[in-house]
N, C-alpha and C positions, 0 to 999 in steps of 0.2 A: 753733881747736877745742881742747877740753880733754880730757884722758884721766885716768881714775882711776889714780892712782899713790899712792905713800906720802904725798905732800903734797896729793893730790887734783887736781893739774894736770899737764899735759904740760910737760916741761922745755923751756926755750928752745933748748937745744942739739939736742934731739930734733926739735923742730918745724923748726928751721933746716935740719938735715941732711935731714929728710924733704922739705922744699920744694926743696932743691938737687937731691937725687936725682930727685924728680918732674920738675923742670924739665929736667934733662939727658935723662931718658928721653923726656919729651914732645917735646923738640927733635929728638931722633934719630928718633922715630916720625913726626913731622910731615915731616921731611926725606925719610924713606922713602916716605911717602904722596905727597908732591909729585913725587918722581922717578917714581913709578908713573904719575901723571897726565901728566907731561911726556914720558915714554917716551924718554929719551935712549938712545943705542946700547947702553950696558952693561945697561940694563933689558931691552931687546929681546933681547940675547944671552942674558941670564940666563933669561928666559922660554923661549926656544928650547931652551936646555940642559936645562931642567926638563920640556920637553915640554908647556908650558902655553901656550895661545893668547894672543897679545898683546892681543886684544880684552878680556881680563879685567883688564888693568892698571889702567885708569881706574876701573872699579867697585871693585876692591880698594883703590885709593888713597882713594876717597871713603869706603868703609866704615871704613878705618883712621883717616881724619880725624875721622869722627863718633865713633868709639870714643875717640880721644885727647881730643876736646872733652868727652865725658862724664867722662873721667878727670881732667881739670884743673878741672872745676867741682866745688867742695866738696860740694854737695848730691848729686851723682850720681857721685862719684869711685869708690865701691865697685862700682857697676854698670859703669862704664867699665873698671875693672880686670878684672872678670870677663869682659867682652866682649873686651878685648885679650888676655887669657889664651887664650880660644878662638881668636882670630885667630892668635896665635903658635903654638898647637897645630897649626893648619892648616899653618903654615909648616914645622913639623917634619915633618908627614906628607908634605908635598911633597918635602922634602929627603931623606927616608930612602932611597928607591930609587935615588938618583943616584950613589951611590958616593963622594960628597964626604966629606972628613974628618969623622969622627963628632964629635970634640971641637971642631971648628971650625965649619963651616957648618951641620951638622945640629943641633948643640946651641946654636948662637948664640941662637935664640929663647928657650931656657931661661934663658940668662944675662940676657937683657933682662927676662924675666918675674921673675926674682929681684929685680932692681933696681926693677921696676914695683911689686911687692908690698912690698918693703922701704921704698920711698919713702912709700907710702900708710900703711904700718903705723906709721912714725915720726911721721906728721902727723895721723892720723885716730883720734879717740876711739872711734867706732863699731866700727871694725875691731878695735881693742885690746880692746874689750868682748866682741866675738864670738869672738875668738881670743886669749885671754890667754896670755902666756908664763909658765910656772911657774919659780920659782927652786929 
């Protein structure tokens, strides 16, 4: 993808950085989704601690996988980013009443979202067109 810049194209460094960040975020989110589906003991314990029924683990994992798939497909990447942002917002809402460390577990989804958006911003012309950074 190309982005409107001084030379009319996305720099190779920006594109490479965006792909690396996107890959790392996608790998983490796929891992998270898979462990929701597999339901190992730490997931069961975390759901119990959050007061969330474990029967929701598999549907949440599947939803997350679909969102990640949309995120990594260039044609649907912005839609996937928006859906994942909503998913991560739900994770924050679930964490808020737990008393977990605010800058740790509660805001961890925000940190993931920053990298999520950063990765796509560096590699997607459409997003740069919609949300241009001003110097």
